[in-house]
KOLKE-406865 format. One line per field, with one value per residue (C-alpha): residue in one letter; chain; x, y, z. Coordinates in pm, 1 decimal, always signed. Example, Ala and Ser with C-alpha at 12.3 -4.5 7.8 and 13.67 -1.06 7.14 Angstrom:
<nodes>
kelum: [a:s]
filum: [A:A]
u: [+1230.0:+1367.0]
v: [-450.0:-106.0]
w: [+780.0:+714.0]
</nodes>
This chain:
<nodes>
kelum: [x:x:x:x:x:x:x:x:x:x:x:x:x:x:x:x:x:x:x:x:x:x:x:x:x:x:x:x:x:x:x:x:x:x:x:x:x:x:x:x:x:x:x:x:x:x:x:x:x:x:x:x:x:x:x:x:x:x:x:x:x:x:x:x:x:x:x:x:x:x:x:x:x:x:x:x:x:x:x:x:x:x:x:x:x:x:x:x:x:x:x:x:x:x:x:x:x:x:x:x:x:x:x:x:x:x:x:x:x:x:x:x:x:x:x:x:x:x:x:x:x:x:x:x:x:x:x:x:x:x:x:x:x:x:x:x:x:x:x:x:x:x:x:x:x:x:x:x:x:x:x:x:x:x:x:x:x:x:x:x:x:x:x:x:x:x:x:x:x:x:x:x:x:x:x:x:x:x:x:x:x:x:x:x:x:x:x:x:x:x:x:x:x:x:x:x:x:x:x:x:x:x:x:x:x:x:x:x:x:x:x:x:x:x:x:x:x:x:x:x:x:x:x:x:x:x:x:x:x:x:x:x:x:x:x:x:x:x:x:x:x:x:x:x:x:x:x:x:x:x:x:x:x:x:x:x]
filum: [A:A:A:A:A:A:A:A:A:A:A:A:A:A:A:A:A:A:A:A:A:A:A:A:A:A:A:A:A:A:A:A:A:A:A:A:A:A:A:A:A:A:A:A:A:A:A:A:A:A:A:A:A:A:A:A:A:A:A:A:A:A:A:A:A:A:A:A:A:A:A:A:A:A:A:A:A:A:A:A:A:A:A:A:A:A:A:A:A:A:A:A:A:A:A:A:A:A:A:A:A:A:A:A:A:A:A:A:A:A:A:A:A:A:A:A:A:A:A:A:A:A:A:A:A:A:A:A:A:A:A:A:A:A:A:A:A:A:A:A:A:A:A:A:A:A:A:A:A:A:A:A:A:A:A:A:A:A:A:A:A:A:A:A:A:A:A:A:A:A:A:A:A:A:A:A:A:A:A:A:A:A:A:A:A:A:A:A:A:A:A:A:A:A:A:A:A:A:A:A:A:A:A:A:A:A:A:A:A:A:A:A:A:A:A:A:A:A:A:A:A:A:A:A:A:A:A:A:A:A:A:A:A:A:A:A:A:A:A:A:A:A:A:A:A:A:A:A:A:A:A:A:A:A:A:A]
u: [-5590.2:-5920.4:-6239.6:-6394.8:-6071.8:-6047.2:-6413.2:-6359.8:-6048.2:-6229.6:-6529.8:-6313.6:-6103.2:-6382.1:-6631.4:-6361.3:-6274.2:-6639.2:-6751.9:-6426.0:-6455.0:-6824.8:-6746.3:-6769.9:-6708.8:-6804.6:-6919.5:-6964.9:-7251.9:-7465.5:-7337.3:-6981.4:-6939.4:-7163.2:-6944.2:-7171.5:-7059.8:-7061.3:-6995.8:-7224.7:-7535.8:-7465.8:-7476.1:-7230.0:-7402.9:-7260.3:-7361.7:-7211.7:-7234.9:-7195.6:-7195.0:-7418.7:-7698.3:-7587.3:-7641.5:-7797.5:-7462.6:-7284.0:-7560.3:-7524.6:-7147.8:-7187.7:-7441.6:-7248.4:-6930.9:-7115.9:-7273.6:-6976.0:-6679.5:-6807.7:-7097.6:-6880.4:-6694.1:-7004.4:-7122.7:-7423.2:-7685.4:-7501.8:-7440.6:-7678.0:-7603.6:-7770.3:-7619.5:-7721.4:-7656.7:-7441.9:-7716.8:-7940.0:-7683.7:-7589.3:-7953.3:-8192.4:-8533.2:-8761.3:-8798.0:-8440.9:-8407.7:-8158.7:-8007.8:-7965.1:-8022.6:-7924.9:-7945.6:-7987.0:-8363.5:-8332.1:-8074.1:-8307.5:-8517.2:-8202.0:-8086.9:-8425.8:-8440.8:-8123.4:-8227.1:-8567.3:-8410.0:-8148.0:-8405.6:-8660.1:-8447.2:-8448.2:-8677.0:-8684.6:-8650.6:-8763.6:-8490.8:-8228.7:-8296.4:-8166.7:-7873.3:-7776.8:-7802.5:-7572.5:-7331.7:-7309.9:-7258.1:-7046.2:-6974.0:-6636.5:-6493.6:-6380.6:-6271.0:-6351.7:-6435.3:-6473.9:-6821.7:-6868.9:-6817.3:-7071.5:-7357.1:-7578.3:-7713.9:-8024.4:-8316.3:-8378.8:-8751.9:-8689.2:-8462.4:-8729.4:-8992.4:-8761.2:-8727.9:-9105.0:-9151.5:-8915.4:-9116.9:-9461.7:-9557.0:-9364.2:-9660.4:-9685.8:-9319.6:-9200.0:-9326.4:-9177.1:-8843.4:-8811.3:-8440.2:-8443.2:-8767.9:-8691.2:-8352.8:-8493.6:-8763.7:-8496.9:-8293.4:-8604.1:-8686.6:-8322.4:-8344.9:-8685.7:-8593.6:-8219.9:-8160.6:-7887.0:-7828.6:-7752.0:-7695.3:-7917.6:-7649.8:-7602.0:-7977.4:-8040.0:-7770.6:-7939.2:-8270.2:-8130.9:-8051.4:-8355.4:-8651.7:-8839.3:-8671.9:-8967.0:-8839.2:-8470.7:-8468.1:-8627.8:-8381.1:-8086.8:-8191.9:-8211.5:-7870.8:-7723.3:-7870.2:-7739.3:-7388.1:-7363.4:-7167.5:-7410.9:-7713.0:-7737.8:-7774.6:-8039.8:-8306.7:-8398.4:-8751.7:-8962.9:-9307.0:-9528.9:-9746.3:-9440.9:-9311.7:-9639.8:-9665.3:-9312.7:-9394.2:-9708.0:-9515.8:-9241.1:-9483.9:-9687.3:-9373.2:-9275.2:-9613.8:-9572.5]
v: [+10460.8:+10275.6:+10450.9:+10479.2:+10609.2:+10870.0:+10963.0:+11013.4:+11222.0:+11449.8:+11470.9:+11577.5:+11835.3:+11974.4:+12031.0:+12179.8:+12429.2:+12530.6:+12538.9:+12675.5:+12767.9:+12679.0:+12305.8:+12110.7:+11773.1:+11507.8:+11171.0:+10846.9:+10614.6:+10345.4:+10028.5:+10164.7:+10154.5:+9851.5:+9619.9:+9560.7:+9826.4:+9701.8:+9949.8:+9751.8:+9795.9:+10040.0:+10412.5:+10614.4:+10779.5:+11075.2:+11362.1:+11708.7:+11918.5:+12297.5:+12576.6:+12825.6:+12812.5:+12788.9:+13061.0:+12968.9:+13042.2:+12786.5:+12529.6:+12577.5:+12525.1:+12208.8:+12046.2:+12143.8:+11994.6:+11680.9:+11620.7:+11731.2:+11588.7:+11321.3:+11160.4:+11001.8:+10811.6:+10720.7:+10361.7:+10234.3:+10386.8:+10716.8:+10942.4:+11038.5:+11318.7:+11559.9:+11885.9:+11959.0:+12246.0:+12164.3:+12281.1:+12006.5:+11730.6:+11837.0:+11837.9:+11582.3:+11698.5:+11491.9:+11514.8:+11631.0:+11951.3:+11968.6:+12247.9:+12052.4:+11696.9:+11509.3:+11150.2:+10948.6:+10975.1:+11353.0:+11356.1:+11428.5:+11667.6:+11872.1:+11835.3:+11949.0:+12261.0:+12325.8:+12663.5:+12538.1:+12228.7:+12427.0:+12679.8:+12420.7:+12133.1:+12196.2:+12090.0:+11779.1:+11405.5:+11111.9:+10894.6:+11118.1:+10962.4:+10626.9:+10793.9:+10972.5:+10653.6:+10464.5:+10757.7:+10771.9:+10393.6:+10310.5:+10630.3:+10727.1:+11077.4:+11175.6:+11517.1:+11734.7:+11703.7:+11363.5:+11209.4:+11232.3:+11609.9:+11661.3:+11414.1:+11357.0:+11015.0:+10912.5:+10767.4:+10401.7:+10469.6:+10732.6:+10498.5:+10228.6:+10471.7:+10552.7:+10181.2:+10136.7:+10433.1:+10269.6:+9943.9:+10097.1:+10000.3:+9672.5:+9464.4:+9673.6:+9759.9:+9402.2:+9298.4:+9610.6:+9599.7:+9245.5:+9243.4:+9575.3:+9509.8:+9152.1:+9249.3:+9565.3:+9361.3:+9123.0:+9401.4:+9556.7:+9227.9:+9190.5:+9520.4:+9440.6:+9094.0:+9118.3:+9492.1:+9488.5:+9745.4:+9576.4:+9654.8:+9494.8:+9227.1:+9140.8:+9175.0:+8909.4:+8687.7:+8724.8:+8636.9:+8309.9:+8198.9:+8335.6:+8338.6:+8010.5:+7781.8:+7806.2:+8154.9:+8058.8:+8021.2:+8361.7:+8531.5:+8348.2:+8454.1:+8818.6:+8793.4:+8634.5:+8912.9:+9177.1:+9034.4:+8969.0:+9223.7:+9153.8:+9279.9:+9596.1:+9379.7:+9135.2:+9076.4:+8740.2:+8612.2:+8596.7:+8459.5:+8753.9:+8544.5:+8427.3:+8781.7:+8915.4:+8626.3:+8700.7:+9069.6:+8984.6:+8737.6:+8988.7:+9274.9:+9052.6:+8943.1:+9305.8:+9382.8:+9110.2]
w: [+2543.4:+2490.5:+2384.5:+2731.6:+2882.5:+2608.1:+2663.5:+3037.8:+2976.7:+2733.4:+2966.8:+3259.3:+3080.0:+2861.3:+3141.8:+3365.9:+3094.3:+3044.7:+3409.3:+3555.4:+3923.9:+3929.5:+3910.5:+4236.0:+4072.7:+3819.5:+3957.1:+3764.4:+3863.7:+3698.2:+3533.4:+3511.3:+3890.3:+3948.6:+3742.4:+3444.4:+3197.3:+2836.9:+2557.3:+2324.9:+2540.4:+2824.0:+2862.6:+3068.5:+3363.5:+3550.4:+3774.8:+3752.6:+4068.9:+4051.9:+4306.3:+4125.0:+3865.0:+3502.3:+3246.9:+2912.0:+2746.0:+2965.4:+2911.7:+2537.0:+2554.0:+2763.1:+2532.2:+2218.7:+2365.5:+2475.9:+2135.5:+1928.2:+2119.4:+2357.8:+2172.1:+1897.3:+2173.3:+2377.0:+2430.1:+2233.9:+2465.7:+2475.5:+2772.9:+3049.7:+3288.7:+3526.3:+3647.1:+4005.6:+4244.4:+4547.2:+4781.1:+4639.3:+4695.0:+5048.9:+5161.0:+5013.6:+4895.7:+4677.4:+4381.7:+4328.2:+4119.8:+3833.0:+3624.9:+3302.0:+3180.1:+2866.4:+2741.1:+2421.9:+2468.4:+2429.8:+2149.7:+1858.9:+2060.8:+2107.7:+1746.1:+1612.4:+1828.6:+2033.6:+2174.9:+2292.2:+2450.0:+2641.8:+2757.9:+2877.8:+3010.1:+3385.0:+3666.7:+3886.0:+3828.7:+4045.6:+3891.1:+4049.1:+4389.0:+4264.7:+4090.2:+4411.4:+4616.9:+4379.4:+4374.5:+4754.4:+4780.4:+4476.1:+4280.4:+4139.2:+4139.2:+3790.6:+3913.3:+4213.1:+4580.9:+4754.5:+4746.0:+5123.0:+5108.3:+4832.1:+4879.4:+5181.2:+5274.0:+5081.5:+5282.9:+5200.4:+5174.3:+4906.3:+4712.2:+4728.2:+4598.4:+4308.4:+4226.1:+4238.3:+4006.0:+3756.5:+3744.0:+3770.6:+3413.1:+3402.3:+3282.6:+2966.9:+2911.6:+2955.0:+2610.7:+2451.7:+2636.7:+2771.8:+2855.1:+3036.5:+3225.4:+3336.0:+3476.4:+3633.5:+3808.8:+3936.8:+4090.4:+4243.4:+4414.7:+4523.4:+4707.4:+4856.0:+4981.2:+5046.1:+5082.3:+4819.0:+4547.4:+4216.9:+3852.7:+3591.0:+3544.7:+3911.3:+3968.3:+3703.0:+3855.9:+4194.3:+4030.9:+3891.1:+4246.0:+4427.9:+4187.5:+4114.9:+3861.7:+3621.0:+3531.8:+3509.8:+3132.6:+3086.6:+3320.0:+3165.9:+2816.2:+2918.2:+3085.7:+2774.3:+2565.1:+2803.6:+2810.7:+2436.9:+2237.4:+1951.3:+2141.6:+1937.0:+1624.1:+1734.6:+1993.6:+2137.0:+2092.2:+2406.4:+2480.7:+2574.1:+2804.8:+2998.4:+3020.4:+3157.9:+3404.0:+3526.1:+3573.1:+3768.9:+3987.4:+4075.9:+4137.2:+4370.4:+4559.5:+4601.0:+4759.5:+5024.2]
</nodes>
């Protein structure tokens, strides 16, 4: 059994044991279902759907199990999940409410004050619109009811707004996170121009074929960095002026 398979097995059985009859299902989305999952640079994205709101005791058990049992097996970027009520997946309202959320970005916030994190981590998230769209189109059921019985269709306009939200600060983030931002801009343009939902990997591959050749080297470098299993040990050097020019070009094309 490889590491990811072991992780998914523990995820399924552990969450089932904690949530019991309240669990509707666990659904994998993100790079894992879009064909670009790489343990060296990816995270594992999943949605947990429940019938009824979670108590603080159950939230505590879930996070403790996630950090204690699952995190040591997680890919480099960790795990990211949202727990959502069934009533909020059957009927779409924006922004989508969630019961609990956790990711690598929140790891130390939790470690430093677990009780505060568990008590405060609920609300709504604009990113959930994109997660729901990918789940309805490409998601995999880890355990539970079929996707078509749990998730309603997501309006294309809402998905597009979620994409725009994710690239809103691209001109500033592109010099801080060049690989992520370049590939994210490519997949945003792919959806705008060709109406296709892509991963960062397939978005970059689309960009190589459809974005002017003057940016091919930049896109290729980010793809090479993304694919490389050494990515967590080095970062390619990029020209900031070229990066900003690329961001401006894509953002202008998106406005057309």
